[in-house]
N, C-alpha and C positions, 0 to 999 in steps of 0.2 A: 557737323551735326546741327539740326534744327532744334533750338530749345523748345520744350513741350511744357505747357501749364497744366497742373493738376486741378481740373474743374470738377472733380466729383462732388465737392461740397460748395460749389459756387452759388452764391446769392442771385436772385433774379435781378436782371438789368444791371449786373455788375460784370465787367468784360476783362478778365485777367489775361490779356493778350500779352505776348512777350516778343521781342525783337529776335530775329535769327542771330546766331553766333556770328561774331565779326569775321572769323576765318572761313565762313562756310563756302563750299564750292558752288560755282554757277549751276551745275547740274543738279546738285541736291537742292538748292534753293528753287530751281524750276520745278523739280518733281513735287515738291511741297506746295508750291502754288497751284499746280494742277489738281493735286489731291483736294485742297481746301475749296477750290473754285467748283470741282465736281461735287463735293459735299453740299456746297450752297445750291447748285443746280438741282440736286436731288430733292430739295425742299419744294419744288414746283409740284410734286405729287402729294404733298401734305396738306392737311386742312388748316386754313387760318380763318378762325372765327372772327378776329378783328384784324385791322391793319391789311386787308386784302390787296388793296391797290399798291400801297407802298412796298409790300413784300413782293408782289408780282413784278413791279418795275425794277426793283433791285436785283431780283433773280435773273430777270431778262438781260439786264446789263452785264452781270458777272458771267452769264452764259457766253456772251460774245468774247469776253476776256479769256474764257476757258479755250475757245478755239485758237486765240492768239498764243496762249502758252503752249498748247499742244503742237502748233506749227513750228514754234521754235525748237522744241525737243525733237520733232521729227526731222529737222534740217541738220541736227546734231551739231548746233553751233554752240560750242562751249566757250568761246572766246568773247564773252560779254564785257564791254568796257566797265570800269569801276562805277562810272556814274549811272550806268544801267542797272547794276547791282543794287546801288543805293535805293533807286526808284523801286525795284522789285521788293527790296526789304521793307520799304514803307507799305507797298501794296500788301505783302504778306501780313503785316501788323493789322491793317485795316480789315482785310478779309477775315482774319480770326475774329475780330470784334463783330463783324456782320454775321458770321456764323453763330456766335453767341446770341445775338439779337434775334435771328430767326428761330433759334432753338427756344427762346423764351416765349416768343409769339405763338408757338405751337405746343408749349409745355402743358402737360395735363394737370388740371387742378388750378391753373393760373389764369383762367379765361376772364374772370371778373377783374382781377387785379390789373391785367394788361389793358382792359377796357378803361378802367379808372385812371390808368397812366397813359392814355392815348397821346396827350400833348407831348410828353417826355419821349415816348417811343418814336412818334413821328419825327421829333427833333433828332434823335439818334439816327434814324434812317437818312435824314437830310445831311447831317454832318458827315457820316461815314461815306456817302456817295460823293459829296463834295470833296473829300479828302482823296478819293480814288481819281476824281476828275483832275485834281491838282497834280497828283502823281503822274498821270498819263500825259498832262499838258507839257510837263518838263522832260518827258521820256523822248530821248533822241531816236525816233523811229527809224531814221535813215541809216543808223549805224546797226540796225538789227536785221538780219537776213530772213525776211518773210515776204510772202506775195503781196502784190499791190492791193489785191481785194482785202486781205486781212489787215493791211496797214490802213486801208480806208475804214474798215470796221472799227479799229481801235480809235481812230480819230473821231469817228461818229459817236462812239461811247463817250469820249471826253466831252464833246459838244452837248450831248443829251444830258450828261451828268450835271454840267454846269447849269443847264436850263431847267432841269427836273424840279417840280415843287412837290415836295413831300408834305402833305397836310394831313390833318385829321379827316377821316372819311365822314361824310354827313351823317350816315346811318349810325357809325359809331358815336358820334357826337350826341345824337338824339337819345341813344340807348344810355350813355353816360349821364346825360341830364335827367333822365328818367329815374336812375338810381339816386342821384342827388336829391331829386324831389321826394323820393321814398324817405331818405335820411332825414330830410326836414319834417316830414310827417311824423316819423318815429319820435323825433325830439319834441314835437307838439303833442305827443301821446295820442296820435291817430293812427290807426291800422290801415295800411294801404289796401286798396281793393284788389281782390284776387285776379281780376281781368288784367289790371296794370301790372301786376307781378309776373303774370304768365307772359305778357309781351316781352319783357326783358329776358326772362329764363328761356324763352323760345329763341330769342336772338342769340343768345350765347350758346345755343343748342345743348343746353343741360336737360337731358331727357329723363333722368332717373334720380332717385334718392341717393344711390351711391356716387354718382357723378357730382351731386351737390355736396356730399360729404367730402369728397376729395378737395373741392374748392375751400371748404371750411379748414380742413387740415393744413392745406398749404398756407392760408391767412394766418392760422394760429402759429405756425412755425416762424412766419415772417414777424409776427408780433414779438415773439420770444427774442428773435435776433435783434430787432430794433430796440426792444426794452434793455437788453444787456448792453447796447451802444449808446443808450441815453437819447435817442432821437423821439422825443415826446410827440413833436408834430406829426411824424409819420405813424407812430402808434395809435393816435387819436383817429386818423383816417382808417387805418387798417382795422382797428376795433369796430369802428362804425360799419365798415363794409362787411366784416365778418358777421356782425349781428343781423344785417340784412339777409346774408346767405343762410344763417341759421333760421331766421324766420321762414324763409322760402322752403328749406328743407322740411320744417315741420308742417307748414300750412299747404304746400303745393303738391306733396307727394304722399299718397296714401299707402304705398307698399314699400317696405324696407327690403331692398335688394342689396346683396353683397357680392355680385358677380362682377368678374372682370370685364372692362370695356373692349378689350382686344379679342375679337371673335375667334380668331385662330387659336389663341391660347385657351379659350373656354372650351372649344371643341377638343383640341388636343388634350388638354389636362382632364376634361370631363371623361374622355374614353380611358385615360390612365387610372383615374380615380375610381372609375367603376370596376376596375380589375384588381384593385388593391384593398387590403384589410387596413382599417385606420390604425390598428396596432402596429402596422409597418412604419408608422411615423413616430412611434415612441422609442426612446433610447433604451436598449436592453439593460443598461446599468440602473438608470433612475426610474425608468417606466413612465417618464414624462414626455410630452410632445417635444420633439427636438427643435430648437431654435437655430442652431448652427451645427447642422450634420456634417461630419467628417469621416472619412474612410481610412482604416489602417491597413497595414501590409497584408493582412490575411483577406481582405476584401469586405470585412464586416463594418458596418457603419454605426457610429455612436454620436451623442451630443458632445461637442467639443469640451465643455466644462466637466463633464462626468468622466470622459476618458483621460483627461489631463489629471484629475484627482486620482484616478486609478494608477496612472504612472507615478504620480507624486508619492503615492502610498508604497512604492517599491515594486509593484507588480508589472513586470515586462512581459506580459502574456496577453493573449487575446481572451477577453471576459467570456465569450460565447464558446470558443473551441478549447480554450486552455492551453493552446499551443504557444511556444516560445516565439516572440517576435525578433525578426532580424533588423528591424527598424521601428523607431517610434514616430516616424514622419506622419503628419496628418494631412490628408488631401481633402479640401473642401468638396463636398457632394452638392454642387449647385443645381442639379437636376432634381434631386430629392427635396432640397430647400424650396424650389419653385412649387413642387407638388404640395409641399406642407402649407406653403402660403395660399395656394388655391383652395386646399382643404379647409383652412381657417376662414378664408374668405366666404366659402359657401355656407359654413356652419355659423357665420357671424361672430366669430371669436377672434379678438385681436391677437396677433402674433408678436411676442416680445422680440425687440431687436437685440442681438447678441452685443453685450458690452454696453447696452444703453443705460444711461444715468437717470435716477429719479428726478422727475421734473420739480422744480421749485415753483409752486403755484401762489406764493404770497403776493405776487403782483396782481392776482385776480381778486384781491379784497375789494377793489374798485373795479368798475366796468370797463374802464379805458377811455370812455367818452360819454357825454351825456346822451348822445343818440343811442350808444349800445345799452346803456342803463334803461332807458324808456322802452327800447325794443324788447329787452329781456323781461321787463315787467308785463308788457303786453303778451309776450309768449308764455310766461308762467301762468297767467290767468287763463289763456286759451287752453293750455294742456291740463291744468286742474279742472276746467270745466269739462273736457273730454273724459276724464277719469270718472266724472259723476254721471254724465248723461250720454256718453258714447256707446257704440256697440262693442261687442267683445273685442273685435279686431281693432277698433279705435282705442279702446282702453289699453290694449297690449302695446299699441304703437306709441301711445302717449307715456306710458310707463318706460318704454325703451328710450324715447326721447329724453325724458327726465334723467334717466340712468346716465346717458351720455353727457347731457349738459351739466349735470351736478358733479361729474367725475372731476373735472379739472378747474372748476371755477368756485371759489368761495362766495363771491357775489351772486352767481346763479343759485346756490343753495339757499341764500337769504331770500331771494325772490320767490322761490318755491314754498319756503316756509311762510311767507306773507300771504301767498296765494292759497293757503290752506290745502296744499297737496298731500300732506302726510296721512290724514284720515282715510281718504279713498285709496290710497296705496295700501294701507294696512288691510282694508276691506277685501283687497284682492289676494291676500296671501293665502287664504284657504281654497283657491281655485284648484280645480282638477286639471287645468291645462298647465303642463310643465312650463311652457314658454311664458305664460302670464305670471306664474309664481316666480320664476327665475328673474324676470324684468322688474317685477315689483320689489323683490327683496333686494335686488342689486341697486335699485334706485334708493331704497331706504338706507342701505349701507352707505352710499355716497353722501346722502342727506345727513346721516348720522355723525359725520364728521364735523358738523356745524352745531354749536352749542345750543342754540334755540330750538333746532330740530330734535335734539336729544330729548328735550323737555316735551315737545309735542308728541313724540313717538310714545314715551312712557305714560303721559296724561291721557292719551287715547287708548290705553290698554295694550299697547304694542308689544310688551315683553312676552306675554303669553302666546301671542300670535307668532313672534319671531321664534320663540323656543319650540313651538309645534313644528315649524319648518325645519329647525335644527333636528328634531328627533325623527320626523316623518316626512322630510322633504321628498318631492317627486323625483328629484334628481340629486346626485351627489354634489353637483355645482350649487344647487339650492342650499343644501345643508352647509357647505363650507362657507358660503357668502353669509349665512345666518350666524355663524361662529364669529365671522369677522365683524358683523355688526354688533354683536355682544361685546367684543373687545372695544370698540368705540364708546358704546354706552357705559361700559364699566369705568371709564375715565371720570365719571361723576361719583363722587363718594357715596351718596345716597343710594345711587342705582346698584353700585357693587353689592350692598347689602341686601337690596330687593331681589336681585337676580339670584344670589346664593340661597335665599329663604324659599324659593321656589323649588319644590322636592325634586323635579326631574332636570333641572338646569345643569347642574354640574355633572351628574351621570351621563347626560347626553353628550357633553364635551368630551369626557372620557371615552365614551363609545366611539365617537368620531376619531379620536387618536388611534384607536384600535382598528377601525373599519375603513377609515377615510382614505382618499388619494393623498399624495404628498402635499398638495396645496391645503386640502381639508385638515390633515394632521397639524400643519403649521398653524392655521388659523385657530384651531382648538387649543393648541399650546399656548398661543399668546393671549387668548381670551382668558384661559385659566390663570395665566400670570397677572392679567389685569384684576381679576376677582381676588387674587391673593393679597392685594394691597390692604383689603379689609380682613383683620386678623380672625374674625368669626368664620371665615370660609376655609381656613386650614384643616380643620377636623373634617369638615364635609368632603374635602379633596381626598384626604386619607381613606374615609369611609367609602368613597366612590371607586376606589382602586386606582387612583391617578398615578401613584408611585410605580407600580410594576409596568404600567403603560409607557410611562416616560423613560424608564430604564430600558425598555425594549427598543425604544427609538435610538438609544445610543450605540446599539449594536446593529440595528436593521436598517438605519437610514443612511443614504449616501449623499443626502443633502446637508452641506455643513451648516447652513443656517438653521436647519431643524434641530441638529445636534446642539448647537449653541443655545437655542431657546429653551430646549429641554433641560440643559445644564442650569440655566438661569432659574427655572421654575424649581428644580430639585434643590438648588442652593437656598432658595427662600424657604422651601418646606422643611428643610434639614435644621432650621433654627430650633424647631420644637423636638422634644425628646420622643414623642410618638412617631413623628416622620423619620427620625434616625432609626428607630427599631424596624419601621417598615422598610426602610432603604436596606438595612443590614439583612433583611430577609430575601433580598433579591441578589443578583450577580453585579451590583453596582460597583463594588470596590475595585475589583480588577479592571473594569471598564474605565473607571476614573483614572486609574494609574496609567492604563494604556494610552488614554487621550492626553493626559498631561505630558507623557513622555514623547509622543509622536506628533501632537498638533503644532503648527506654526502660528496659530492664532492667539495672540496675547489675551484677548477676551476669554477664550475657552480655558487657558491656563489659569486665569483669575477665578473664573467659576469653579474649576476643579479643586483649586487650593481652598477656596472658601467652603465647599462641600466637604472636603476631608478635615477641615479645621472643625466644622460643626459636628461631624461624626466622631472625631477624637474628643471633643469637649462633652458630648452627651453620651458616647458609647465607651469611652475610656479603655478599660482593660481588654474589652473584645475587639476593639478596633486597632489599637496601636500596635500590637504584636504582628498583625497581618501587614501593616504598612512597613514595619521594621524588616520583614522578610522580603521586601522588594528592593533589590540592590540599586536599581536605577533610579528610584524615587528621589533619594537625597540629591543626586546630581542635578535633577530637574528643579528641585526646590532651591538649591544654591544658585542656579543660573537666574532664577526669578528675583533674587536679592539685588542682582545688577542689571538685569534686562527688564524686568517688570516695572509697571508704574508704582506710585507710592502705596496704594491700597494692596496691590499684589505682593509687594516686597514685605509689607507689614505682616500679611497673613502667612506668607512663606516663613518669615522670621518666627512667628508664633508656632507654626506647626514643627519647625525644626527644634525649637526649644522642648516642645512636648516629647518628640521622639527621643531626643538625647536624654531627657530627664525621667523617662518612664522607669528605668531600672535604678534610679537612686534610692538610697536607704529611706528617704522620707516619702517615696512614692505611695500613693493611696489607691491607684487604679483609676479613679475618676479625676481627671485633671483639668484645670482652667489654664488657658494659655497666659504666658507671662505678659503679653500685650493684649489688652482687652479686645475682643473680636467685635468689629463694627457690624452694625446691621447691614446686610448685603442688599443694597437698593439701586446700585448702579447697573442698569441694563441697557447698554447702547444698541441701537438699531433693532428694538423690538417693534416690528411692524408685521401687519397681516399680509398675506400673499393672495391677492384675488385680481382677476382680469376684468373687474367691473368698470 
């Protein structure tokens, strides 16, 4: 068997080729050589933006070798000498690397980076072809049964391979030098001329905003990789090149397009999308857009995480039909996933990757290079100016660009703050155009994660404008983003008080919990949690009806994170007697016991115990008998004594003591726990849920 390398996560210009197995048969080795050489020949029909001459020459030579390999196969010569097999093994390894190199040269989104690495890429072509020449030079052609013509072809390939000069194409070199000139101009705080930028962009055949954006995303991924591996020199160059491409995306393209560059996919998917209802892309369980659709044995499709939770809860039935399942096997629905991707692309909505991890953006406190820093300052001033004097379309695009640039970079946020972009963004919030309102509030959300931007937002009267979007936003997305923005603003003690004192602030958040989509509900809950850090907001929450809405989430939500956050808020509210009374007026108690007994989340268990402890402390005689009537509760509490963390164990111990001591002769009905209850402030992973 031929060893196969898993190159799904291969980094660019890294070639994880592997030697064939030692015991591989000549026939198997030959078939694999034919397959690889055919794959390389197929690259002749692909577009090489750079390295055209080098790629064309390499493919031509491998095409001749392909004829050689096929003739050996057609003559059914399986008795190859060991020395021939050694040469073929070396050719097999080298052809793998060449295939990887050609793949990188045609890789979508990597055009600029391949250009900037022209010297290295040319060197790779040169080394690989010389290696092939060496292997052919020692190959005993006389011992292989092929025609004279084919033997002469192989000898010709070997000679040409030794003589071939794989150099940087002069046109590539000029384009690369132009980019280096732009980087020097950025470092000198000089904005390059548009006509010069256009020359390079046209050379790379980057024709649209979306193509430019793909280049940026690729470079950003490379920066993440190199940063994690400590290659600072590479990070500096990548950061500078990405800043150049960001500048081009903003300045050179007036229209934001999200359409696929594959015309056949666009046509095919467009026809399918026109026949489908967007609701078909939502999971029947969570009612959220599916990120990883899977099909069960009944033929119905669900999001993987939702159906797994359904099975985990003990339901081995189809949620839609109620029929018993013969198997819980999940089959990925890749066709539907592709359609959902296209739908998200057309709508300009990022699609989360299943199992993706939250990105650590602490590295973006600095720009990555002096070039990137100065380019971003120029860009921030350019966009801030567009927000003030641009047309409606120009203002909308500027807000969208700020939304993207501020999302994943702390340094970028500081640049927009210095460029005075906050005030004009706030002025765009009352717009009657849903797109302008959404891009403006989303840009403000991403900027509100930066401390100085928080101050700017509040000092320019942003609280009232953001609350207006929360209560009367033109789209549900605008409302949920406004709630997320309030969450970040509430991290400042003074602003928590200011927000709470605005009459319609907390009622609007409670309304979003009742009426919003799952993302909106989550953002409203975490915003409420942030406001509760200020004690003066507790009574306002109760008066606004927050408690019944939160309790409803415990029963109606299939999102585990939303249940966890709701428990966290209820636990904080329950510290006060008025909140305890309000909670006891709902169906919370049986729900808390159910969650405590069934959940596998230690965090949820801790919240439940904290809530029950507060209810017992404040409710006493009314609460404790109800808990004592639950036979499974005590077992869950005892398990927390050994399995929970120190906080959960202490709370469980206190609750057990109360339940055991309620019927003692000295019982008074209103009991304090033997171990003083801590103020419940530990809330891990309270984050907003926004696609901004």
